LOROMAR-530822 format. One record per residue (C-alpha): x, y, z negated; residue in one letter. Coordinates in steps of 0.05 Angstrom, whole numbers, plus 32768, in hexadecimal, padded with zeros to 4 digits. Layout:
N
XYZa/...
# end
This chain:
731
7C07833C85DEx/7C1082F585F6x/7BE882DA8631x/7BC082AD8602x/7BB082E685D3x/7B9C8313860Dx/7B6D82DD8629x/7B4E82D585E4x/7B43832085DFx/7B2283248624x/7AF582E88614x/7AE1830985D3x/7ACE834885F8x/7AA58321862Bx/7A8082F985F6x/7A72833885CDx/7A58835C860Ax/7A2A8322861Cx/7A0D831F85D6x/79FF836A85D6x/79E18369861Cx/79AF83338608x/7999835885C9x/7998839A85ECx/7967837F861Fx/7938836C85E6x/794683AC85C1x/796683B3857Cx/793A83CC8544x/79648407852Bx/7946842B84EFx/7938847484FDx/7969848A84C7x/79A2846984EDx/7990847B8535x/79B984BB8533x/79F68493851Fx/79EE8468855Dx/79E584A68588x/7A2584C2856Dx/7A4A8482857Cx/7A31848285C4x/7A4584CB85CBx/7A8C84BD85B2x/7A91848085DDx/7A8184A9861Bx/7AB284E08606x/7AE884AB85FEx/7ADA84908644x/7ADD84D7865Fx/7B1D84EA863Bx/7B4684D08676x/7B2E850D869Dx/7AF584EA86C1x/7AAF84EA86A2x/7A9B84A386B7x/7A94845E8698x/7ADD844C86A4x/7B1B845B867Cx/7B53846486AEx/7B9D8465869Ex/7BC7848186D6x/7BFE844F86E7x/7BE4841886B9x/7BA683FB86D9x/7BA483BB86AFx/7BA683E0866Cx/7B70840F8686x/7B4383D58698x/7B4C83B48654x/7B3E83F68631x/7B008401865Cx/7AE583BC864Bx/7AF383C68601x/7ACE840985FFx/7A9383F48628x/7A8883B18606x/7AA683AD85C1x/7A8883EE85A8x/7A4283D485B6x/7A5483908598x/7A6883B28557x/7A2783DA8556x/7A01839A8560x/7A2783788527x/7A1983B184F7x/79CF83B28505x/79C283678507x/79F1834784D5x/79C983398496x/7A088331846Dx/7A16837C8474x/79F583A5843Dx/79C383D88456x/79E5840F842Fx/7A2884018453x/7A0C8400849Ax/7A0C844D84A2x/7A54844D848Ax/7A69841A84BEx/7A45843F84F6x/7A64848284E2x/7AA6845E84DDx/7AA084468525x/7A93848E853Bx/7AD284A48516x/7AFB846C8536x/7AE48480857Cx/7AF384CA856Fx/7B3884B98555x/7B45848D8592x/7B3184C785C0x/7B5F84FA85A0x/7B9484C7858Cx/7BA384A985D0x/7BAC84EE85EFx/7BDE84FE85B8x/7C0184BB85C1x/7BEB84A7857Bx/7BC0846D8592x/7BD1843F85CCx/7B97843185FCx/7BB283EA8603x/7BA083E285B9x/7B5783F685BFx/7B3D83AF85C3x/7B65839B8586x/7B4C83D7855Ex/7B0383C5856Cx/7B0F837C855Dx/7B32838C851Cx/7AFB83BC8507x/7AC683888515x/7AEC835584EBx/7AF6838784B2x/7AAC839684AFx/7A9F834B84A3x/7AD783468470x/7AC58386844Bx/7A7C83748449x/7A9183338427x/7AB8835D83F5x/7AF9833A8408x/7B3D835B8410x/7B49837B8454x/7B95837A844Cx/7BA38335846Bx/7B7F834B84ABx/7BA3838E84B1x/7BEB837F849Dx/7C02836084DFx/7BEB8399850Dx/7C1483D7851Fx/7C01841984FFx/7BD484368536x/7BA783F88535x/7BA783F084E9x/7B9A843A84DCx/7B6484448510x/7B3E840584FDx/7B3F841884B2x/7B2F846184BDx/7AE5845B84A7x/7ADA84748460x/7AAD843A8452x/7AEC84108445x/7AFB843B8408x/7ACE840B83E2x/7AFA83D083F3x/7B1D83B683B4x/7B6083B883D7x/7B5A83FE83F4x/7B95841B83CEx/7BBF83E183E5x/7BA983F2842Cx/7BC384398425x/7C06841E840Dx/7C0883EF8449x/7BF78427847Ax/7C2E84558461x/7C61841D846Dx/7C45841184B3x/7C45845C84C0x/7C8E846184AAx/7CA1842884D9x/7C7E84488514x/7C8C84928506x/7CCA849584DAx/7CD584DE84ECx/7C9084F184D1x/7C9284C78492x/7CA385008462x/7C6785288479x/7C3B84EB846Fx/7C5784E0842Ax/7C3E85258415x/7BF98506841Ax/7C0B84C383F9x/7C3F84D683C6x/7C2384A58393x/7C30846983C1x/7C59843283A0x/7C87843683DDx/7C96848183D7x/7CDB847B83B5x/7CF5844583E4x/7CDC846C8421x/7CFD84AC8409x/7D4084888403x/7D3B84628444x/7D1C84988471x/7D4684CD8450x/7D8584AC846Cx/7D6684AC84B1x/7D4E84F484ADx/7D7885178478x/7D63855D848Ex/7D1B854B8480x/7D2F8530843Cx/7D5385738430x/7D15859B8443x/7CE38572841Cx/7D10857283DFx/7D0685BE83DCx/7CBA85B983DEx/7C9285CC83A1x/7C61859383A9x/7C5D854D838Dx/7C8A852F83C3x/7CC0856383B5x/7CBC8552836Bx/7CBF8507837Bx/7CFE851183A5x/7D20853B8370x/7D108507833Ax/7D3784D0835Dx/7D7884C78336x/7D8F8481834Bx/7DA484938392x/7DE384BC839Cx/7DD084CF83E3x/7D8C84EB83CFx/7DAC850F8393x/7DDF853083C2x/7DA9854883F1x/7D7F856283B7x/7DBC8587839Ex/7DC685A983E2x/7D7D85BA83E6x/7D8285E083A5x/7DBA860C83C0x/7DAB864F83E1x/7DD1863C8421x/7DD085F0841Cx/7DC185E68466x/7E0686018477x/7E2585C58454x/7DF18594846Cx/7E12857C84ADx/7E4C85618483x/7E1E85388456x/7E3D84F38463x/7E83850B8456x/7E6C85318418x/7E4B84F383FBx/7E8A84CB840Ax/7EB9850183EFx/7EDC850C8431x/7ECE85578431x/7EC5858783F7x/7E9785C383ECx/7ED685EE83E7x/7EEB85DB842Dx/7EA685EA8447x/7EA2862C8423x/7EE386428444x/7EC486388489x/7E7A86478482x/7E7C86928490x/7EAA869084CCx/7E88867B850Dx/7EC8865D852Bx/7EDE863984ECx/7E99861E84DEx/7E8F86078526x/7ED585E88523x/7EC385C184E5x/7E8385A98506x/7EAB85908542x/7EDF856F8515x/7EA8854A84EFx/7E8585368531x/7EC68518854Ax/7ECF84F38508x/7E8884D7850Ax/7E9184C38554x/7ED0849C8543x/7EAD8479850Ax/7E7284688536x/7E9F84418565x/7EAC8410852Dx/7E63840B851Ax/7E67843C84DFx/7E30846E84EFx/7E3284AA84C1x/7DF284BF849Ex/7DDB850084BCx/7E0384F784FDx/7DC7850D8526x/7DBC854A84FAx/7E06855C8500x/7E028558854Cx/7DC38582854Cx/7DE585B78521x/7E2285B6854Ex/7DF585BF858Ax/7DD285FA856Ax/7E13861C8557x/7E308610859Cx/7DF2863185BAx/7DE7866A8588x/7E2F867E857Cx/7E50867585BFx/7E27865F85FCx/7DEF869285F3x/7E2486C885EFx/7E4986B4862Fx/7E0786A98653x/7DEF86EF8640x/7E30870D8659x/7E2986EE869Ex/7E31873286C0x/7E7087448699x/7EB8873586ADx/7ED286F1869Bx/7F03870F866Ax/7EC9872F8643x/7E9786F7864Ex/7EC386BE8636x/7EEA86E185FFx/7EC586BC85C8x/7EDE867985E5x/7F29868785E1x/7F33866D859Ax/7F10862B85A8x/7F3485E985B3x/7F2785BC85EFx/7EFC858E85C4x/7ED485C985AAx/7EC985E285F1x/7EB3859B8606x/7E7B859B85D2x/7E6785E185E8x/7E5B85C6862Dx/7E3D85828621x/7E0F859585E8x/7DF185D2860Cx/7DDE85AB864Ax/7DA185CD8668x/7DB1860F8645x/7DF78621865Cx/7DF8864A869Dx/7E1A862C86DAx/7E4C866686DAx/7E588660868Fx/7E6C8618869Ax/7E93861C86DCx/7EB6865F86D1x/7EBF865D8685x/7EB8861F865Ax/7ED085E9868Ax/7F0F860B86A6x/7F2486248661x/7F1985DE8643x/7F4485BE8679x/7F7A85F38673x/7F7F85EA8628x/7F82859E8632x/7FBC85A68662x/7F8F858C8699x/7F8A8546867Cx/7F428531867Ex/7F5484E98669x/7F768502862Ax/7F3A852E861Ax/7F0984F4861Cx/7F3784C985F2x/7F3E84FF85BDx/7EF2850285B9x/7EE984B685B3x/7EC084BE85F3x/7E8884DF85CBx/7E4F84F685FAx/7E7B84E48636x/7E4184CD8661x/7E1E850F8655x/7E5F85348666x/7E6A850D86A7x/7E22851886BDx/7E29856386AEx/7E6B856686D4x/7E4B8543870Fx/7E128575870Ex/7E4285B1870Dx/7E7085918741x/7EAD858E8713x/7EB28543870Dx/7EE3853B8747x/7F11856E8727x/7F0A854D86E3x/7F1E850986FCx/7F5885278723x/7F78853986E0x/7F7C84F186CAx/7FC284D486C6x/7FAC849786EDx/7F7784908722x/7F68844C8705x/7F56846D86C3x/7F23849986E7x/7F06845C8708x/7F03843986C4x/7EDD847486A6x/7EAA847386DEx/7EA3842886D6x/7E988431868Cx/7E668468869Cx/7E3A843486BEx/7E4B83F78694x/7E2783DE8656x/7DE88408865Bx/7DC083CE8640x/7DE583D785FDx/7DD3842085F6x/7D9E843685C5x/7D63845485EAx/7D67846C8632x/7D9184AB862Fx/7DD0848C864Bx/7DA9846D8684x/7D8A84B08693x/7DCF84D18695x/7DE6849D86C7x/7DA784A686F1x/7DAA84F286F1x/7DF484F38705x/7DEA84CC8745x/7DC58500876Ex/7DFE85328764x/7E3384FD8773x/7E0F84E587B1x/7E12852C87CDx/7E58854187B6x/7E81850187A9x/7E6484CB87D6x/7E9E849B87CAx/7E93849F877Fx/7E4884968789x/7E56845887B2x/7E82843D877Ax/7E4A844B8748x/7E1984248772x/7E4983E98776x/7E5283EB872Ax/7E0783EC8721x/7DFF83AD874Bx/7E38838A8724x/7E17839A86E2x/7DD4838286FCx/7DF2833F870Fx/7E16833986CCx/7DD5834586A5x/7DAF831686D2x/7DE282DF86C3x/7DDD82E98678x/7D9182F08679x/7D918336865Ax/7D4C8350866Ex/7D5A83978658x/7D9A839A8681x/7D78837B86BEx/7D4183B086BAx/7D7183EB86B1x/7DA083D886EAx/7D6A83C2871Ax/7D4884068711x/7D89842D871Ax/7D9A84058758x/7D5784158778x/7D5A845E8763x/7DA08467877Fx/7D8F844587C0x/7D51847287C7x/7D7F84AE87CCx/7D9584948810x/7D5A84A08840x/7D74846A886Fx/7D668435883Ax/7D1B8444883Cx/7D12843187F3x/7CC9843587DCx/7CCF84428791x/7C8584358786x/7C8C83F087A6x/7CD083DF8788x/7CC783F98741x/7C7C83FD8739x/7C7C84478728x/7C4984778746x/7C5D849C8786x/7C9584CD8778x/7C8F84F687B8x/7C46850B87B0x/7C0B85148780x/7BC6850987A0x/7B9785438797x/7B6385168775x/7B948509873Cx/7B8C85518725x/7B3F85568723x/7B0C854386EFx/7AC7852786FDx/7AAD856C870Ex/7AE385768742x/7B0585AA8715x/7B5085AF8707x/7B6385C186BFx/7BA985DD86B5x/7BCD85FA8678x/7C06862B8670x/7C2D863C8631x/7C4C86808621x/7C76869585E4x/7C7786D585BDx/7CBF86EC85C8x/7CD0872785F5x/7CD786FC8634x/7C9686D88625x/7C708719861Dx/7C8B8731865Fx/7C7B86EF8683x/7C3486F18667x/7C2A8738867Ex/7C42872586C5x/7C1386E986C3x/7BD7871486B1x/7BE6874786E7x/7BF38712871Bx/7BB186ED8711x/7B89872D8705x/7B9E87498748x/7B9487098771x/7B4E87088791x/7B5186BC8792x/7B5286BC8746x/7B2986DA870Dx/7B4786E486C8x/7B1E86DD8689x/7B3F8700864Ex/7B0486FD861Ex/7B2586CB85EFx/7B5686E885BCx/7B8386AB85BDx/7B8786978606x/7B7386AE864Cx/7B5586878685x/7B63869186CFx/7B30867186FDx/7B2F866D8749x/7AF98694876Dx/7AFA866987ABx/7B12862487C0x/7B1C85EE878Cx/7B0786048746x/7B488609871Fx/7B4B862086D7x/7B8E863986BCx/7B8E86418671x/7BC786698653x/7BD2867A860Ax/7BE086C285F6x/7C2786CD85DAx/7C0C86ED859Ax/7C4C86FE8576x/7C9686ED8571x/7C8A86B5853Ex/7C7F866B854Bx/7C42866A851Cx/7C1D869E8546x/7C2D86798586x/7C13863A8566x/7BD1865B8552x/7BC48671859Ax/7BDA862F85BAx/7BB486058588x/7B74862D8594x/7B7B861C85DDx/7B8485D285CEx/7B4785D285A0x/7B1F85F185D9x/7B3585B88606x/7B21858385D3x/7ADE85A385C3x/7ACD85A6860Ex/7AEE8564861Fx/7B1C85858651x/7B5A85608668x/7B92858A8687x/7BB6856886C1x/7BEC859D86C9x/7C1885BE8695x/7C4485FC86A0x/7C79860F866Dx/7C8B8659866Dx/7CC28665863Bx/7D0986598626x/7D258612861Fx/7D1E861485D3x/7CD3861D85DBx/7CCD85E2860Ax/7CC185AC85D5x/7C8485D385BDx/7C6685D58602x/7C74858B860Bx/7C4E857B85CBx/7C0E859285EDx/7C168565862Ax/7BE1852D862Ex/7BE184EB8655x/7BB4850B868Ax/7BEB853A86A0x/7C02852C86E7x/7C34856686F1x/7C5F858886BCx/7C8685C686CFx/7CBF85D986A1x/7CDF861C86AFx/7D1A86038686x/7D3A85C0867Ax/7D4D859E8639x/7D6C85608658x/7D5C85198646x/7D3585268606x/7D0585578628x/7CF885298663x/7CEF84ED8635x/7CBF85148609x/7C9585278646x/7C9184E0865Fx/7C7D84C7861Ax/7C4284F7861Fx/7C3084E78667x/7C5584AC8685x/7C4384BE86CDx/7C51850986CBx/7C7885288704x/7CAB855586E3x/7CCA85948701x/7D0585AC86D8x/7D4185DA86DEx/7D8A85C986D1x/7D8F860986A9x/7D6786468695x/7D28865286BDx/7D1B869186E5x/7CD886B586E7x/7CE586C88730x/7CE6867D873Ex/7CB28665870Bx/7C7A86938722x/7C818683876Dx/7C808639875Bx/7C41863F8732x/7C1D86698766x/7C31863B87A0x/7C1E85FE8778x/7BD986198764x/7BCB863287AAx/7BD985EC87C6x/7BA685CF8796x/7B74860787A2x/7B7585F387ECx/7B6785AB87D7x/7BA9859087F0x/7BD4855787D5x/7C16856B87B5x/7C4A854F87E5x/7C8A856287C2x/7CBA856587FEx/7C8E85948827x/7C7985BA87E9x/7CC185C487D4x/7CD285E28817x/7C9886128812x/7CA8862587CAx/7CF2863187D7x/7CE2865C8814x/7CB9868987E6x/7CE9868B87ABx/7D2A869E87CEx/7D5286B18790x/7D928699876Fx/7D86865E8741x/7D52863A876Ax/7D868604877Ax/7D8485F28730x/7D3A85DE8733x/7D308593873Ax/7CF28577875Fx/7CD185398742x/7CEB850A8778x/7D33851E8768x/7D2B8519871Dx/7D4B84D48719x/7D4E84D586CDx/7D0384DD86C7x/7CF884A786FCx/7D27847986D6x/7CFF84818695x/7CBD847586B9x/7CD6843786DDx/7CF6841A869Fx/7CB784208675x/7C8D840486AEx/7CBC83C986B6x/7CC383B8866Dx/7C7D83CA8656x/7C9A83F5861Fx/7C6884298605x/7C75846385D6x/7C47847E85A2x/
# end
């Protein structure tokens, strides 16, 4: 929003507030049959104000004071201004007034649940109210609402037109068509699901073709459906790509062929070739790698293959399921037995095993198996390896090598020292051209390891960062200036002699502590949530959890609910720990239990400020989906790399994240949770450096060195600082 537009919005709020205050003093004559509607509006207004975790008359956004103030002003003033308009405007038909009042209640309720799910931006609250007020005037005049809606993003347009009273508008069907286009632009990955509800939209065919190329696996799945959208997809005959996907969806094992979709459409691979490989794990994995390398080469020249992301995802899954899980499970066996399944693989195939299972592969699986075998088969020529791979995922590989302390060895295999220097220069260069933030996170995460193990290389990185900052400053590239300024400050903060204050330098909340008051609600309570999963390990973890809190006199465990249990402190600060029951070894049952817990939170307006994930890394995205903006600390017993951290910060931009470089350990997770909760029970701030010393003294087991405290999680700090600097917000 421009400064002029923002000023106009604020003046509108002030004027509306003044008008309401004057009338309110005199009293508005509200007919008795509409008084309940006003009471419901006031109730929802107060619930929205309290949805930040504090039941007061302010809406507070941690880390974004200005947006919080604007949202507070909008809620406190514009809601009453709209009530005033509805009751006093003679141009509004009496029969429509209840509909507008109920509609305002619905809007407030959607705001309350939507902002916590990152579906509605609080910075858009004022615009939503202003648009709704305008739409009431336009609709009452029986004019089209389309011109007033079409220029707003989806969350504003949808929320302001949510009231059912607009169904009478002569252009309501056109509105639904407009909203599906806006939804597709904002949530392309969810468009097919939305189309199941709006299959008759005039845009359905074009969206199927366009979004299907972005998300071909979704196109494949929905093509199989026995509903109207599935029929619609199957009826498209004028698009060869859609027809190919439909053909695969009709085959019994079509997903096996799916990663090769682009080459199938272009005739570069045949079904016969795929059939010859599909039942052999090595041959099939080899074909996936060959296709990945082909797509990576094409991408260098700007030719991005359709389904490239899905191919990489399938390659990652095969690498994990067929090889890495096996060598991880055999960690107590001899190397000859443990790494037997790797012997047939080429250096490139071993490379993808390592780089695509980052966060899952054990340290010993990497350092004793995959990495040395890869280098041996490549005749100890790391430079040749990267060239053969078109440098695909090379930043991820270098960060991983730095973390496992193999980077020095890797660069020593280069034919020329200058080539190694060039690779590290390229590692840092051109981050402003990368899509998204993943490459920047890889650079940020690598520095801490290099600073400790290869200080000369770390020094070179810092010099390159400064050079890139100056280059972007000269060319006026704001994105580049932001990226390299943040990396410079982050890297310097690793040196305690620099005394870098990241809060002052980058505007992000303190990274070394979380004040106690940030965890409590208006009653002084702390609400926390924990997620378990119904596999064998999850059942065992839950059983240990129940026994631990049942036998601790400082806690009382309530097991009366069939879906979740609640542990509550018996002394000190009132802390409530809600944990779902792992009902069965199926995702649907886990969802039922976890969703029941979330519904309980919403019904009772409870806002968790701490989230604990207890499960394998493949369960982590589900736990992350339940995180809300009120979360201050998120503990992940496993790490999924960039995408997991980015997903957490999209849910709660100021969350302090504790993650592990690899698989979590219950002998580490439980001591962390107990030490953390005991600190809060005693009404202490969380000071991470002293806390980490206490925690590590309790959990003296192998693997604790892989756990990363928030102040060392440079990737997470980079994302926070970038979004703070640029003002980018994610929905």
